[in-house]
NUTI-189498 format. One record per residue: residue in three letters; y, z, x of N, C-alpha, C in turn; residue number from 1. Coordinates in nm, 4 decimals. Layout:
ATOM res     n_py     n_pz     n_px    ca_py    ca_pz    ca_px     c_py     c_pz     c_px   n
ATOM ALA        Y        Z        X        Y        Z        X        Y        Z        X NUM
...
//
This chain:
ATOM res     n_py     n_pz     n_px    ca_py    ca_pz    ca_px     c_py     c_pz     c_px   n
ATOM MET   1.2506  -0.6922  -0.0488   1.2055  -0.5339  -0.1240   1.0702  -0.5064  -0.1759   1
ATOM ASN   1.0981  -0.3731  -0.1367   0.9518  -0.3603  -0.1199   0.9253  -0.2351  -0.2256   2
ATOM LEU   0.8342  -0.2262  -0.3192   0.8291  -0.1755  -0.4099   0.7537  -0.0279  -0.4289   3
ATOM PHE   0.6983   0.1199  -0.3954   0.6734   0.1624  -0.4133   0.6184   0.1981  -0.4861   4
ATOM THR   0.4466   0.1355  -0.5190   0.3797   0.2070  -0.5568   0.3390   0.2719  -0.5806   5
ATOM GLN   0.1988   0.3222  -0.4995   0.0770   0.4279  -0.4105   0.2174   0.6097  -0.3993   6
ATOM GLU   0.1585   0.6860  -0.4426   0.1577   0.8562  -0.3585   0.1887   0.8585  -0.2389   7
ATOM ALA   0.2983   0.9288  -0.1630   0.2765   0.9475  -0.0066   0.1693   0.9727   0.0031   8
ATOM ALA   0.1491   0.9499   0.1687   0.0156   1.0191   0.2015   0.0661   1.2075   0.1814   9
ATOM ALA  -0.0815   1.2089   0.2205  -0.0745   1.3554   0.2328  -0.0832   1.4553   0.3367  10
ATOM SER  -0.0058   1.3326   0.4962   0.0243   1.4313   0.5937   0.0530   1.2947   0.6965  11
ATOM HIS   0.1547   1.3212   0.8255   0.1547   1.2067   0.9271   0.0693   1.1332   0.9331  12
ATOM GLY   0.0520   0.9895   0.9832  -0.0434   0.8865   1.0333  -0.1545   0.9264   0.8587  13
ATOM ALA  -0.1350   1.0156   0.7753  -0.2720   0.9315   0.7315  -0.2009   0.8689   0.6020  14
ATOM LYS  -0.3549   0.7202   0.5193  -0.3399   0.7026   0.4127  -0.2415   0.7357   0.2698  15
ATOM PRO  -0.1659   0.5549   0.2537  -0.0585   0.6995   0.1208  -0.2279   0.6845   0.0280  16
ATOM GLY  -0.2050   0.7903  -0.0844  -0.2477   0.8021  -0.1960  -0.3211   0.5981  -0.2882  17
ATOM ARG  -0.3542   0.6982  -0.3657  -0.2748   0.5702  -0.5225  -0.1733   0.4650  -0.5842  18
ATOM ALA  -0.2216   0.4501  -0.6297  -0.0676   0.3926  -0.7351  -0.0948   0.4111  -0.8971  19
ATOM THR   0.0116   0.5201  -0.9232   0.0307   0.4644  -0.9730   0.1312   0.4368  -1.1476  20
ATOM ILE   0.0720   0.4374  -1.3079   0.1011   0.3608  -1.3663   0.2891   0.4328  -1.3579  21
ATOM GLU   0.3419   0.5745  -1.3910   0.4286   0.6586  -1.3248   0.5460   0.5576  -1.2271  22
ATOM ASN   0.4597   0.5057  -1.1372   0.5181   0.4800  -1.0468   0.5426   0.3556  -0.9763  23
ATOM VAL   0.5075   0.2311  -1.0913   0.5039   0.1545  -1.0938   0.5655   0.1035  -1.2337  24
ATOM ASN   0.5536   0.1792  -1.3537   0.7247   0.1953  -1.4142   0.8255   0.1792  -1.3351  25
ATOM HIS   0.8420   0.2602  -1.2370   0.9768   0.3164  -1.1622   0.9330   0.2281  -1.1082  26
ATOM CYS   0.9455   0.1542  -1.0510   0.9568   0.0293  -1.0141   1.0392  -0.0532  -1.0441  27
ATOM LEU   0.9698  -0.0748  -1.1190   0.9670  -0.2115  -1.2220   1.1264  -0.1885  -1.2976  28
ATOM LYS   1.1357  -0.0828  -1.3100   1.2985  -0.0468  -1.3667   1.3689  -0.0414  -1.2962  29
ATOM ALA   1.3821  -0.0605  -1.2137   1.4931  -0.0144  -1.0703   1.4284  -0.1817  -1.0600  30
ATOM LEU   1.3747  -0.2069  -1.0315   1.3606  -0.3820  -0.9650   1.4672  -0.4853  -1.1481  31
ATOM GLY   1.4018  -0.4628  -1.2768   1.5001  -0.5063  -1.3284   1.6311  -0.4830  -1.3073  32
ATOM LYS   1.6529  -0.3852  -1.2372   1.8253  -0.3630  -1.2291   1.9262  -0.4709  -1.1253  33
ATOM VAL   1.7534  -0.4531  -1.0475   1.8244  -0.4810  -0.8682   1.8721  -0.6568  -0.9393  34
ATOM ILE   1.7988  -0.6602  -0.9904   1.7474  -0.8417  -1.0064   1.9077  -0.9372  -1.1195  35
ATOM GLU   1.9000  -0.7805  -1.1712   2.0382  -0.8195  -1.3093   2.1352  -0.8425  -1.1702  36
ATOM ALA   2.2027  -0.7101  -1.1547   2.3477  -0.6813  -1.0313   2.3361  -0.7823  -0.9235  37
ATOM GLU   2.1927  -0.8053  -0.9471   2.1789  -0.9203  -0.7521   2.2418  -1.1032  -0.7883  38
ATOM LYS   2.2183  -1.0592  -0.9988   2.1361  -1.2336  -1.0172   2.1024  -1.2941  -0.8687  39
ATOM PHE   1.9543  -1.2641  -0.9234   1.8632  -1.3676  -0.9070   1.8056  -1.4709  -0.9640  40
ATOM LYS   1.7741  -1.5813  -0.9199   1.7502  -1.6882  -0.9648   1.6393  -1.7180  -1.0288  41
ATOM SER   1.5019  -1.5871  -0.9696   1.3928  -1.6686  -1.0088   1.3047  -1.5482  -0.8562  42
ATOM ILE   1.2084  -1.5286  -0.8990   1.1233  -1.3602  -0.8608   0.9555  -1.3827  -0.8949  43
ATOM ALA   0.9110  -1.3679  -0.7630   0.7831  -1.3959  -0.7568   0.7151  -1.2335  -0.7032  44
ATOM LEU   0.5854  -1.2496  -0.7806   0.5627  -1.0593  -0.7245   0.4006  -1.1176  -0.7352  45
ATOM PRO   0.3287  -1.0069  -0.7020   0.2122  -1.0297  -0.6265   0.0877  -0.9198  -0.7453  46
ATOM ARG  -0.0788  -0.9449  -0.8264  -0.0610  -0.8492  -0.8693  -0.0229  -0.6980  -0.8288  47
ATOM LEU   0.0356  -0.6252  -0.8964   0.1724  -0.4932  -0.8173   0.0750  -0.4467  -0.8870  48
ATOM ALA   0.0395  -0.3727  -0.7112  -0.0545  -0.2050  -0.7547  -0.1990  -0.2560  -0.8188  49
ATOM THR  -0.2512  -0.3701  -0.7677  -0.4239  -0.3331  -0.8621  -0.4951  -0.3823  -0.6883  50
ATOM GLY  -0.4740  -0.3997  -0.5305  -0.5943  -0.4148  -0.4765  -0.5420  -0.3000  -0.4663  51
ATOM VAL  -0.4953  -0.2568  -0.2814  -0.5186  -0.1111  -0.2960  -0.5056  -0.0218  -0.3389  52
ATOM GLY  -0.3787  -0.0403  -0.3916  -0.3138   0.1175  -0.4737  -0.4026   0.1284  -0.5932  53
ATOM GLY  -0.5846   0.0255  -0.6307  -0.6479   0.0715  -0.7495  -0.6319   0.0425  -0.8880  54
ATOM LEU  -0.4834   0.0319  -0.9303  -0.4619   0.0110  -1.0617  -0.5308  -0.0654  -1.0942  55
ATOM ASP  -0.5489  -0.0855  -1.3103  -0.6110  -0.2280  -1.3341  -0.5136  -0.3299  -1.4359  56
ATOM TRP  -0.5074  -0.5055  -1.3505  -0.4236  -0.5265  -1.4068  -0.4259  -0.5767  -1.5764  57
ATOM LYS  -0.5182  -0.5019  -1.6005  -0.4826  -0.4791  -1.7572  -0.3767  -0.3691  -1.7953  58
ATOM ASP  -0.3122  -0.3129  -1.7475  -0.3011  -0.1795  -1.7872  -0.1400  -0.2446  -1.6452  59
ATOM VAL  -0.1659  -0.2599  -1.5460   0.0269  -0.3538  -1.4543   0.0538  -0.4207  -1.5643  60
ATOM LYS   0.0025  -0.5470  -1.6180  -0.0071  -0.7006  -1.6888   0.1766  -0.6165  -1.8381  61
ATOM PRO   0.1169  -0.5959  -1.8705   0.2196  -0.5110  -1.9972   0.3787  -0.4553  -1.9242  62
ATOM LEU   0.3174  -0.3993  -1.7867   0.4581  -0.3110  -1.7504   0.5741  -0.3935  -1.6761  63
ATOM ILE   0.4749  -0.5046  -1.6478   0.5586  -0.6415  -1.5778   0.5877  -0.6827  -1.6955  64
ATOM GLU   0.6004  -0.7464  -1.8507   0.6659  -0.7578  -1.8817   0.7483  -0.6632  -2.0029  65
ATOM LYS   0.6854  -0.5370  -1.9664   0.8100  -0.4181  -2.0745   0.8961  -0.4826  -2.0081  66
ATOM HIS   0.9745  -0.4689  -1.8597   1.0201  -0.4511  -1.7481   1.1940  -0.5513  -1.6905  67
ATOM LEU   1.0628  -0.6323  -1.7325   1.0824  -0.7937  -1.6672   1.1369  -0.8755  -1.8010  68
ATOM GLY   1.0322  -0.8990  -1.8734   0.9946  -1.0303  -1.9227   1.1715  -1.0428  -2.0338  69
ATOM HIS   1.2786  -0.9343  -2.0333   1.3317  -1.0112  -2.0657   1.4864  -1.0709  -2.0172  70
ATOM LEU   1.4261  -1.0826  -1.8479   1.4968  -1.1297  -1.7867   1.5314  -1.3303  -1.8413  71
ATOM SER   1.6550  -1.3754  -1.7698   1.6210  -1.4903  -1.8213   1.6559  -1.6106  -1.7022  72
ATOM ILE   1.5208  -1.5713  -1.6474   1.4795  -1.6011  -1.4732   1.2820  -1.6578  -1.4397  73
ATOM PRO   1.3037  -1.7021  -1.3989   1.1622  -1.8107  -1.4017   1.0669  -1.5866  -1.3382  74
ATOM ILE   0.9515  -1.5941  -1.3339   0.8830  -1.5269  -1.3018   0.7811  -1.4880  -1.2527  75
ATOM TYR   0.7196  -1.6100  -1.1458   0.5781  -1.6159  -1.1028   0.5080  -1.4621  -1.0435  76
ATOM VAL   0.4016  -1.4751  -1.1181   0.2777  -1.3542  -1.0447   0.2439  -1.4232  -1.0451  77
ATOM TYR   0.1704  -1.3400  -0.9167   0.0835  -1.3912  -0.7859  -0.0334  -1.3691  -0.8380  78
ATOM GLY  -0.2257  -1.4467  -0.8613  -0.2789  -1.3574  -0.9106  -0.4079  -1.3317  -0.7682  79
ATOM THR  -0.4148  -1.4862  -0.7353  -0.5295  -1.4227  -0.6349  -0.4552  -1.5353  -0.4917  80
ATOM TYR  -0.4924  -1.4662  -0.4182  -0.4746  -1.4881  -0.2777  -0.5471  -1.5239  -0.1639  81
ATOM HIS  -0.4828  -1.6412  -0.1243  -0.6515  -1.7731  -0.0290  -0.5521  -1.8482   0.0746  82
ATOM PRO  -0.5865  -1.7321   0.1173  -0.5025  -1.7772   0.3229  -0.5009  -1.8681   0.3798  83
ATOM GLY  -0.3858  -1.8881   0.3988  -0.3589  -2.0603   0.4011  -0.3576  -2.1674   0.3026  84
ATOM VAL  -0.4033  -2.1137   0.2017  -0.3098  -2.2186   0.0714  -0.2122  -2.1780   0.0330  85
ATOM GLN  -0.1371  -2.2599  -0.0090   0.0137  -2.2393  -0.0803  -0.0316  -2.2154  -0.2436  86
ATOM ALA   0.0073  -2.1718  -0.3014  -0.0071  -2.0778  -0.4285   0.0195  -2.1457  -0.5051  87
ATOM GLU  -0.0848  -2.1498  -0.6522   0.0018  -2.3230  -0.7160   0.1044  -2.1770  -0.8489  88
ATOM GLU   0.1711  -2.2508  -0.8564   0.3155  -2.1469  -0.9004   0.3015  -2.3219  -1.1312  89
//
């Protein structure tokens, strides 16, 4: 599943804009609905919108808790990526 947190590119072939809190809210709300409808057993996310998107984790983490925290499934958030190394859960 793709979560589009960044603003659209200004023109064809241009890079997308920065992520916004509004977009993160919208994506996570929609994701929560899909998780419930499809009866996911767990979900794993990166530190959404904080890399190329440019948002601060302290602003994004509470949104994950707000929109997905009520779900009765494990939610894994991978804070650090190391190429070739299995993530710790």
